[in-house]
Structures are given as structure tokens and as C-alpha cells.
TORKOL-4160 file (C-alpha; in steps of 0.2 Angstrom, whole numbers, padded with zeros to 4 digits, m for minus):
332
<pt num="1" X="m0937" Y="m0033" Z="0435"/>
<pt num="2" X="m0920" Y="m0041" Z="0442"/>
<pt num="3" X="m0904" Y="m0028" Z="0447"/>
<pt num="4" X="m0890" Y="m0024" Z="0436"/>
<pt num="5" X="m0877" Y="m0037" Z="0442"/>
<pt num="6" X="m0891" Y="m0051" Z="0443"/>
<pt num="7" X="m0897" Y="m0048" Z="0425"/>
<pt num="8" X="m0878" Y="m0048" Z="0418"/>
<pt num="9" X="m0877" Y="m0064" Z="0427"/>
<pt num="10" X="m0892" Y="m0070" Z="0420"/>
<pt num="11" X="m0887" Y="m0067" Z="0401"/>
<pt num="12" X="m0870" Y="m0073" Z="0406"/>
<pt num="13" X="m0875" Y="m0091" Z="0408"/>
<pt num="14" X="m0887" Y="m0090" Z="0393"/>
<pt num="15" X="m0872" Y="m0085" Z="0383"/>
<pt num="16" X="m0860" Y="m0098" Z="0391"/>
<pt num="17" X="m0873" Y="m0113" Z="0385"/>
<pt num="18" X="m0869" Y="m0108" Z="0367"/>
<pt num="19" X="m0849" Y="m0105" Z="0368"/>
<pt num="20" X="m0840" Y="m0107" Z="0351"/>
<pt num="21" X="m0821" Y="m0108" Z="0347"/>
<pt num="22" X="m0820" Y="m0091" Z="0338"/>
<pt num="23" X="m0823" Y="m0084" Z="0356"/>
<pt num="24" X="m0809" Y="m0085" Z="0366"/>
<pt num="25" X="m0816" Y="m0076" Z="0381"/>
<pt num="26" X="m0832" Y="m0069" Z="0381"/>
<pt num="27" X="m0843" Y="m0060" Z="0395"/>
<pt num="28" X="m0833" Y="m0057" Z="0412"/>
<pt num="29" X="m0818" Y="m0044" Z="0406"/>
<pt num="30" X="m0818" Y="m0028" Z="0400"/>
<pt num="31" X="m0818" Y="m0034" Z="0381"/>
<pt num="32" X="m0821" Y="m0050" Z="0372"/>
<pt num="33" X="m0806" Y="m0059" Z="0363"/>
<pt num="34" X="m0810" Y="m0066" Z="0345"/>
<pt num="35" X="m0801" Y="m0078" Z="0336"/>
<pt num="36" X="m0805" Y="m0077" Z="0318"/>
<pt num="37" X="m0800" Y="m0092" Z="0305"/>
<pt num="38" X="m0782" Y="m0090" Z="0297"/>
<pt num="39" X="m0782" Y="m0079" Z="0281"/>
<pt num="40" X="m0800" Y="m0073" Z="0284"/>
<pt num="41" X="m0806" Y="m0055" Z="0287"/>
<pt num="42" X="m0818" Y="m0049" Z="0299"/>
<pt num="43" X="m0837" Y="m0042" Z="0294"/>
<pt num="44" X="m0844" Y="m0030" Z="0309"/>
<pt num="45" X="m0861" Y="m0023" Z="0307"/>
<pt num="46" X="m0873" Y="m0015" Z="0321"/>
<pt num="47" X="m0892" Y="m0010" Z="0322"/>
<pt num="48" X="m0903" Y="m0001" Z="0334"/>
<pt num="49" X="m0919" Y="m0009" Z="0338"/>
<pt num="50" X="m0931" Y="0004" Z="0348"/>
<pt num="51" X="m0949" Y="0001" Z="0355"/>
<pt num="52" X="m0962" Y="0009" Z="0345"/>
<pt num="53" X="m0951" Y="0014" Z="0331"/>
<pt num="54" X="m0945" Y="m0006" Z="0326"/>
<pt num="55" X="m0957" Y="m0014" Z="0337"/>
<pt num="56" X="m0973" Y="m0010" Z="0348"/>
<pt num="57" X="m0974" Y="m0024" Z="0364"/>
<pt num="58" X="m0993" Y="m0023" Z="0360"/>
<pt num="59" X="m0992" Y="m0030" Z="0342"/>
<pt num="60" X="m0974" Y="m0041" Z="0343"/>
<pt num="61" X="m0971" Y="m0053" Z="0359"/>
<pt num="62" X="m0955" Y="m0051" Z="0366"/>
<pt num="63" X="m0947" Y="m0067" Z="0359"/>
<pt num="64" X="m0950" Y="m0060" Z="0342"/>
<pt num="65" X="m0942" Y="m0043" Z="0346"/>
<pt num="66" X="m0927" Y="m0054" Z="0352"/>
<pt num="67" X="m0927" Y="m0064" Z="0335"/>
<pt num="68" X="m0930" Y="m0048" Z="0323"/>
<pt num="69" X="m0916" Y="m0039" Z="0334"/>
<pt num="70" X="m0904" Y="m0053" Z="0329"/>
<pt num="71" X="m0911" Y="m0056" Z="0311"/>
<pt num="72" X="m0907" Y="m0038" Z="0307"/>
<pt num="73" X="m0887" Y="m0040" Z="0310"/>
<pt num="74" X="m0887" Y="m0060" Z="0304"/>
<pt num="75" X="m0895" Y="m0053" Z="0289"/>
<pt num="76" X="m0881" Y="m0040" Z="0285"/>
<pt num="77" X="m0868" Y="m0053" Z="0287"/>
<pt num="78" X="m0876" Y="m0064" Z="0275"/>
<pt num="79" X="m0878" Y="m0050" Z="0262"/>
<pt num="80" X="m0858" Y="m0050" Z="0263"/>
<pt num="81" X="m0857" Y="m0067" Z="0259"/>
<pt num="82" X="m0851" Y="m0073" Z="0278"/>
<pt num="83" X="m0853" Y="m0083" Z="0292"/>
<pt num="84" X="m0858" Y="m0076" Z="0309"/>
<pt num="85" X="m0846" Y="m0080" Z="0323"/>
<pt num="86" X="m0852" Y="m0069" Z="0338"/>
<pt num="87" X="m0864" Y="m0054" Z="0344"/>
<pt num="88" X="m0865" Y="m0041" Z="0357"/>
<pt num="89" X="m0880" Y="m0035" Z="0364"/>
<pt num="90" X="m0883" Y="m0020" Z="0373"/>
<pt num="91" X="m0900" Y="m0015" Z="0381"/>
<pt num="92" X="m0909" Y="0000" Z="0387"/>
<pt num="93" X="m0922" Y="m0006" Z="0399"/>
<pt num="94" X="m0937" Y="0004" Z="0408"/>
<pt num="95" X="m0936" Y="0000" Z="0428"/>
<pt num="96" X="m0954" Y="m0008" Z="0428"/>
<pt num="97" X="m0950" Y="m0018" Z="0413"/>
<pt num="98" X="m0958" Y="m0037" Z="0419"/>
<pt num="99" X="m0943" Y="m0048" Z="0421"/>
<pt num="100" X="m0953" Y="m0060" Z="0412"/>
<pt num="101" X="m0952" Y="m0048" Z="0397"/>
<pt num="102" X="m0933" Y="m0048" Z="0397"/>
<pt num="103" X="m0932" Y="m0065" Z="0400"/>
<pt num="104" X="m0943" Y="m0071" Z="0384"/>
<pt num="105" X="m0933" Y="m0057" Z="0373"/>
<pt num="106" X="m0916" Y="m0067" Z="0379"/>
<pt num="107" X="m0925" Y="m0083" Z="0374"/>
<pt num="108" X="m0929" Y="m0078" Z="0357"/>
<pt num="109" X="m0912" Y="m0070" Z="0355"/>
<pt num="110" X="m0904" Y="m0086" Z="0360"/>
<pt num="111" X="m0912" Y="m0098" Z="0350"/>
<pt num="112" X="m0909" Y="m0088" Z="0333"/>
<pt num="113" X="m0889" Y="m0088" Z="0339"/>
<pt num="114" X="m0889" Y="m0106" Z="0344"/>
<pt num="115" X="m0896" Y="m0110" Z="0327"/>
<pt num="116" X="m0882" Y="m0101" Z="0317"/>
<pt num="117" X="m0869" Y="m0106" Z="0331"/>
<pt num="118" X="m0864" Y="m0090" Z="0336"/>
<pt num="119" X="m0859" Y="m0084" Z="0356"/>
<pt num="120" X="m0867" Y="m0068" Z="0364"/>
<pt num="121" X="m0849" Y="m0063" Z="0367"/>
<pt num="122" X="m0853" Y="m0046" Z="0377"/>
<pt num="123" X="m0863" Y="m0029" Z="0378"/>
<pt num="124" X="m0870" Y="m0018" Z="0390"/>
<pt num="125" X="m0886" Y="m0013" Z="0400"/>
<pt num="126" X="m0893" Y="0004" Z="0404"/>
<pt num="127" X="m0910" Y="0011" Z="0412"/>
<pt num="128" X="m0920" Y="0020" Z="0398"/>
<pt num="129" X="m0938" Y="0027" Z="0395"/>
<pt num="130" X="m0942" Y="0014" Z="0382"/>
<pt num="131" X="m0933" Y="m0002" Z="0378"/>
<pt num="132" X="m0920" Y="m0001" Z="0365"/>
<pt num="133" X="m0908" Y="m0016" Z="0360"/>
<pt num="134" X="m0891" Y="m0011" Z="0351"/>
<pt num="135" X="m0886" Y="m0027" Z="0342"/>
<pt num="136" X="m0868" Y="m0030" Z="0335"/>
<pt num="137" X="m0863" Y="m0044" Z="0324"/>
<pt num="138" X="m0846" Y="m0050" Z="0319"/>
<pt num="139" X="m0843" Y="m0061" Z="0305"/>
<pt num="140" X="m0829" Y="m0068" Z="0292"/>
<pt num="141" X="m0824" Y="m0071" Z="0276"/>
<pt num="142" X="m0810" Y="m0078" Z="0266"/>
<pt num="143" X="m0798" Y="m0063" Z="0262"/>
<pt num="144" X="m0802" Y="m0053" Z="0250"/>
<pt num="145" X="m0819" Y="m0064" Z="0249"/>
<pt num="146" X="m0833" Y="m0050" Z="0252"/>
<pt num="147" X="m0847" Y="m0047" Z="0241"/>
<pt num="148" X="m0850" Y="m0028" Z="0241"/>
<pt num="149" X="m0862" Y="m0018" Z="0236"/>
<pt num="150" X="m0851" Y="m0010" Z="0221"/>
<pt num="151" X="m0849" Y="m0026" Z="0211"/>
<pt num="152" X="m0862" Y="m0025" Z="0198"/>
<pt num="153" X="m0860" Y="m0020" Z="0180"/>
<pt num="154" X="m0869" Y="m0016" Z="0164"/>
<pt num="155" X="m0877" Y="m0032" Z="0157"/>
<pt num="156" X="m0878" Y="m0041" Z="0175"/>
<pt num="157" X="m0894" Y="m0048" Z="0179"/>
<pt num="158" X="m0903" Y="m0046" Z="0195"/>
<pt num="159" X="m0910" Y="m0058" Z="0206"/>
<pt num="160" X="m0921" Y="m0059" Z="0222"/>
<pt num="161" X="m0922" Y="m0074" Z="0235"/>
<pt num="162" X="m0939" Y="m0079" Z="0242"/>
<pt num="163" X="m0956" Y="m0068" Z="0241"/>
<pt num="164" X="m0958" Y="m0049" Z="0244"/>
<pt num="165" X="m0970" Y="m0039" Z="0254"/>
<pt num="166" X="m0976" Y="m0051" Z="0266"/>
<pt num="167" X="m0968" Y="m0043" Z="0281"/>
<pt num="168" X="m0976" Y="m0027" Z="0277"/>
<pt num="169" X="m0992" Y="m0034" Z="0273"/>
<pt num="170" X="m0994" Y="m0042" Z="0291"/>
<pt num="171" X="m0988" Y="m0025" Z="0297"/>
<pt num="172" X="m1003" Y="m0018" Z="0288"/>
<pt num="173" X="m1017" Y="m0029" Z="0295"/>
<pt num="174" X="m1008" Y="m0025" Z="0314"/>
<pt num="175" X="m1012" Y="m0005" Z="0311"/>
<pt num="176" X="m1030" Y="m0009" Z="0304"/>
<pt num="177" X="m1033" Y="m0016" Z="0321"/>
<pt num="178" X="m1033" Y="m0036" Z="0317"/>
<pt num="179" X="m1026" Y="m0048" Z="0329"/>
<pt num="180" X="m1013" Y="m0060" Z="0322"/>
<pt num="181" X="m1005" Y="m0075" Z="0331"/>
<pt num="182" X="m0986" Y="m0073" Z="0328"/>
<pt num="183" X="m0982" Y="m0090" Z="0322"/>
<pt num="184" X="m0962" Y="m0096" Z="0319"/>
<pt num="185" X="m0967" Y="m0097" Z="0301"/>
<pt num="186" X="m0972" Y="m0079" Z="0300"/>
<pt num="187" X="m0959" Y="m0070" Z="0289"/>
<pt num="188" X="m0965" Y="m0054" Z="0300"/>
<pt num="189" X="m0962" Y="m0059" Z="0317"/>
<pt num="190" X="m0948" Y="m0072" Z="0314"/>
<pt num="191" X="m0940" Y="m0068" Z="0299"/>
<pt num="192" X="m0925" Y="m0080" Z="0292"/>
<pt num="193" X="m0909" Y="m0072" Z="0288"/>
<pt num="194" X="m0901" Y="m0079" Z="0272"/>
<pt num="195" X="m0884" Y="m0084" Z="0278"/>
<pt num="196" X="m0884" Y="m0101" Z="0269"/>
<pt num="197" X="m0888" Y="m0092" Z="0252"/>
<pt num="198" X="m0875" Y="m0080" Z="0255"/>
<pt num="199" X="m0862" Y="m0091" Z="0259"/>
<pt num="200" X="m0867" Y="m0102" Z="0244"/>
<pt num="201" X="m0867" Y="m0089" Z="0233"/>
<pt num="202" X="m0848" Y="m0081" Z="0238"/>
<pt num="203" X="m0841" Y="m0100" Z="0238"/>
<pt num="204" X="m0847" Y="m0101" Z="0220"/>
<pt num="205" X="m0842" Y="m0084" Z="0214"/>
<pt num="206" X="m0859" Y="m0080" Z="0207"/>
<pt num="207" X="m0865" Y="m0063" Z="0215"/>
<pt num="208" X="m0855" Y="m0048" Z="0209"/>
<pt num="209" X="m0866" Y="m0036" Z="0222"/>
<pt num="210" X="m0878" Y="m0040" Z="0236"/>
<pt num="211" X="m0887" Y="m0031" Z="0247"/>
<pt num="212" X="m0901" Y="m0038" Z="0261"/>
<pt num="213" X="m0920" Y="m0031" Z="0258"/>
<pt num="214" X="m0922" Y="m0023" Z="0275"/>
<pt num="215" X="m0928" Y="m0006" Z="0268"/>
<pt num="216" X="m0938" Y="m0011" Z="0252"/>
<pt num="217" X="m0933" Y="m0016" Z="0234"/>
<pt num="218" X="m0934" Y="0001" Z="0228"/>
<pt num="219" X="m0922" Y="0008" Z="0240"/>
<pt num="220" X="m0910" Y="m0006" Z="0244"/>
<pt num="221" X="m0909" Y="m0008" Z="0224"/>
<pt num="222" X="m0905" Y="0011" Z="0222"/>
<pt num="223" X="m0891" Y="0007" Z="0235"/>
<pt num="224" X="m0882" Y="m0005" Z="0224"/>
<pt num="225" X="m0885" Y="0007" Z="0209"/>
<pt num="226" X="m0876" Y="0021" Z="0219"/>
<pt num="227" X="m0864" Y="0009" Z="0225"/>
<pt num="228" X="m0859" Y="0002" Z="0208"/>
<pt num="229" X="m0863" Y="0018" Z="0197"/>
<pt num="230" X="m0875" Y="0011" Z="0186"/>
<pt num="231" X="m0896" Y="0008" Z="0183"/>
<pt num="232" X="m0906" Y="m0003" Z="0184"/>
<pt num="233" X="m0922" Y="m0010" Z="0173"/>
<pt num="234" X="m0934" Y="m0022" Z="0184"/>
<pt num="235" X="m0949" Y="m0031" Z="0176"/>
<pt num="236" X="m0964" Y="m0030" Z="0189"/>
<pt num="237" X="m0973" Y="m0045" Z="0181"/>
<pt num="238" X="m0957" Y="m0056" Z="0188"/>
<pt num="239" X="m0958" Y="m0048" Z="0207"/>
<pt num="240" X="m0961" Y="m0064" Z="0217"/>
<pt num="241" X="m0976" Y="m0056" Z="0228"/>
<pt num="242" X="m0981" Y="m0065" Z="0243"/>
<pt num="243" X="m0996" Y="m0072" Z="0247"/>
<pt num="244" X="m1008" Y="m0059" Z="0254"/>
<pt num="245" X="m0995" Y="m0044" Z="0248"/>
<pt num="246" X="m0997" Y="m0031" Z="0233"/>
<pt num="247" X="m0985" Y="m0026" Z="0222"/>
<pt num="248" X="m0983" Y="m0010" Z="0232"/>
<pt num="249" X="m0979" Y="m0019" Z="0248"/>
<pt num="250" X="m0966" Y="m0030" Z="0239"/>
<pt num="251" X="m0957" Y="m0014" Z="0231"/>
<pt num="252" X="m0957" Y="m0004" Z="0247"/>
<pt num="253" X="m0963" Y="m0014" Z="0261"/>
<pt num="254" X="m0945" Y="m0019" Z="0267"/>
<pt num="255" X="m0942" Y="m0030" Z="0280"/>
<pt num="256" X="m0942" Y="m0045" Z="0269"/>
<pt num="257" X="m0923" Y="m0050" Z="0273"/>
<pt num="258" X="m0921" Y="m0060" Z="0258"/>
<pt num="259" X="m0906" Y="m0057" Z="0247"/>
<pt num="260" X="m0906" Y="m0045" Z="0232"/>
<pt num="261" X="m0890" Y="m0050" Z="0220"/>
<pt num="262" X="m0883" Y="m0047" Z="0203"/>
<pt num="263" X="m0873" Y="m0060" Z="0193"/>
<pt num="264" X="m0865" Y="m0060" Z="0176"/>
<pt num="265" X="m0877" Y="m0063" Z="0160"/>
<pt num="266" X="m0868" Y="m0080" Z="0159"/>
<pt num="267" X="m0869" Y="m0086" Z="0175"/>
<pt num="268" X="m0878" Y="m0101" Z="0178"/>
<pt num="269" X="m0891" Y="m0096" Z="0193"/>
<pt num="270" X="m0899" Y="m0111" Z="0200"/>
<pt num="271" X="m0920" Y="m0109" Z="0203"/>
<pt num="272" X="m0915" Y="m0115" Z="0220"/>
<pt num="273" X="m0902" Y="m0112" Z="0234"/>
<pt num="274" X="m0903" Y="m0118" Z="0249"/>
<pt num="275" X="m0921" Y="m0123" Z="0247"/>
<pt num="276" X="m0927" Y="m0106" Z="0243"/>
<pt num="277" X="m0933" Y="m0101" Z="0226"/>
<pt num="278" X="m0922" Y="m0087" Z="0217"/>
<pt num="279" X="m0933" Y="m0076" Z="0204"/>
<pt num="280" X="m0924" Y="m0065" Z="0190"/>
<pt num="281" X="m0931" Y="m0049" Z="0190"/>
<pt num="282" X="m0921" Y="m0037" Z="0178"/>
<pt num="283" X="m0906" Y="m0031" Z="0172"/>
<pt num="284" X="m0890" Y="m0019" Z="0175"/>
<pt num="285" X="m0887" Y="m0006" Z="0162"/>
<pt num="286" X="m0875" Y="0010" Z="0161"/>
<pt num="287" X="m0879" Y="0023" Z="0172"/>
<pt num="288" X="m0882" Y="0034" Z="0155"/>
<pt num="289" X="m0896" Y="0024" Z="0149"/>
<pt num="290" X="m0910" Y="0030" Z="0159"/>
<pt num="291" X="m0916" Y="0046" Z="0166"/>
<pt num="292" X="m0917" Y="0040" Z="0183"/>
<pt num="293" X="m0908" Y="0024" Z="0196"/>
<pt num="294" X="m0922" Y="0011" Z="0193"/>
<pt num="295" X="m0933" Y="0010" Z="0177"/>
<pt num="296" X="m0948" Y="m0004" Z="0180"/>
<pt num="297" X="m0961" Y="m0011" Z="0166"/>
<pt num="298" X="m0977" Y="m0011" Z="0174"/>
<pt num="299" X="m0991" Y="m0024" Z="0170"/>
<pt num="300" X="m1000" Y="m0012" Z="0156"/>
<pt num="301" X="m0982" Y="m0012" Z="0148"/>
<pt num="302" X="m0978" Y="0004" Z="0152"/>
<pt num="303" X="m0959" Y="0010" Z="0158"/>
<pt num="304" X="m0957" Y="0022" Z="0171"/>
<pt num="305" X="m0944" Y="0027" Z="0186"/>
<pt num="306" X="m0947" Y="0019" Z="0202"/>
<pt num="307" X="m0946" Y="0030" Z="0216"/>
<pt num="308" X="m0938" Y="0027" Z="0233"/>
<pt num="309" X="m0954" Y="0021" Z="0243"/>
<pt num="310" X="m0945" Y="0012" Z="0256"/>
<pt num="311" X="m0941" Y="0013" Z="0274"/>
<pt num="312" X="m0929" Y="0029" Z="0276"/>
<pt num="313" X="m0928" Y="0038" Z="0293"/>
<pt num="314" X="m0929" Y="0057" Z="0295"/>
<pt num="315" X="m0939" Y="0060" Z="0282"/>
<pt num="316" X="m0953" Y="0073" Z="0281"/>
<pt num="317" X="m0966" Y="0059" Z="0275"/>
<pt num="318" X="m0961" Y="0045" Z="0290"/>
<pt num="319" X="m0959" Y="0060" Z="0302"/>
<pt num="320" X="m0979" Y="0062" Z="0302"/>
<pt num="321" X="m0990" Y="0056" Z="0315"/>
<pt num="322" X="m0997" Y="0045" Z="0302"/>
<pt num="323" X="m0982" Y="0035" Z="0298"/>
<pt num="324" X="m0978" Y="0034" Z="0317"/>
<pt num="325" X="m0996" Y="0025" Z="0319"/>
<pt num="326" X="m0993" Y="0014" Z="0304"/>
<pt num="327" X="m0976" Y="0010" Z="0301"/>
<pt num="328" X="m0969" Y="0006" Z="0318"/>
<pt num="329" X="m0959" Y="m0011" Z="0314"/>
<pt num="330" X="m0951" Y="m0006" Z="0300"/>
<pt num="331" X="m0930" Y="m0008" Z="0298"/>
<pt num="332" X="m0917" Y="0004" Z="0300"/>
């Protein structure tokens, strides 16, 4: 692999090829200088991607790892209704990592950045025992305009974009030993941040609360309930399950990077936004109405509490050897 200064220079040239107006000064000084649009506030999000936790080299080709790394940050910006303007990437790399792997990782990262017109404005490089990629994404919204998780109110309807469970279904196949070609259309290898949807919802003032589905519907819906101090009722028969997935994977699989949002009862939510299908899942209720944060109507007509079955670090279940073998690659 290239020495540090040579690698930095290669990254700098790559970043310079996608220069945008919001970055007044990028790589080359101690700090980047950003110039957000007048009357806007900055959004800042950060995520770690760690080898054998969020990806595996034997499963995920380098361009996919770079793409997935940036998607995590972009998806957070989408969930606030923001527009991305710049990103920062810090890498921990094993000394014997092939330079071709690094180059292909950077190309996958850069291709997605260029598509959303954002510039790599800085970062850091260090030696590490395993690959670590720390991504920071900066976005902006008009002053006071961000969509928060805390805006849901009783009577609001619950919606989700796209379909759920596809990424987890692919991961399950990888764990079973099946070889899968990582195509660009794969929601697991090349997930798509829903920037256009988030911005459309903000622009039209329709979403009362919003979150991206990185950890799983069960966990992320609970986040909205907690921040909004409400409960939720979901109809399992309305959940848009991806082809090849199951209800369990749609509820708990994670890494869908779709947008889960709420809207007032009388709001007119179109069936498609930015070309994506939008599905109504259920209703927001008072926190006093249910014994748990989320209730789900099953196909057999029974109503039961929905447990948090998605991804959470540092839990006993997820610390087991079985989890490390079967769920490496999950988000957060």
C-alpha cells in the first residue's frame, strides 16, 4: 500500500474532481472551510464502518464498502429533510492491505459523492489492525426547517418508502454460504439514500417526524415513539416486504435505508415520491393507549406488542459468537 503522504495526495486529487461551491477550502489546510447557503442551518452526522462488524471483505467488494460507508451518512441527512454539501473520511488501514482495495473503495465512495454533488473536504489516515472508516457528512436545511423524530402526534399516519427486508435477506444468504454477485441494483451491496424523498417531504411540509431505517423497522419506529412520547399501531399486512424477504426480516432486518415518517391524518401523501412507492403502515396513538410503544396487527387478526428485534450494539444477543457469524455487516 502507498505511504501516508502519497495516499493523501491521491485522495486529494480524487476529492478535487468533485469540487462544489459549499466548500470554500478543502483538503490541504488544518481545517476545511464551509459556506452554507444564507438562512440555513448545518446538519452534521457521523458513522463508523468497521471490518467484520459492518462488512466483510470476503462478502463485500471494495466499491460496495465505500458506497455503503457514505450511504450511512447521506441517509441520516435525508431523514432530516436536508441537502448534503460536504463529507469527511477518516481511514484506519492495515499496512498489508492491497492498494487496489483502497483505490476501489475510494472509487465506490467517490461515485456516490459525485452523484449527490458533495465534496470530500478532509479526513485522516492511520494504521489499524482492521479496516475502519469513519464518515462525517455535512448537510443543510433552511433555518428551523429540519424534520425531527419528536414531531409525531396522536392521530398521525405512519408511512414508509420502498420495500423492506431485501438487505437482510441477502445477508442471510451470504451467511448460509451462498455466493451472490454484488450488482448495482442490490439494496444490500449498493443501498440508496433517499435524499430526494426527504427534501420533497420537507419542501411540502408533510412529514411531522422522520427517521431512516438503518437498524430495523421495530427499533427505528420505537425511536420515533420515544422522542415524540407516543405509541404506534402497525398493520403487518400493509408492510411492503421485498421480494425474497420475510415479515421478520422486514420488521427487524435493518439496513434498508428507506424513510419512515409520520404525517397528519388529513395530509395528502402521494402513492409515489421521487419515483418511490410510499406505503401507509399504521397510526400514531397516545402513549397511554398501549402497554408498549408499538402494537402490531398480525395476519391472523391478533394484536400483540412488537419487540425490538433490530440491530443494537452491546446487547447480550448481539455479542454472542452466533451473532458475529450471522449478522456481520449490519448498521450502527
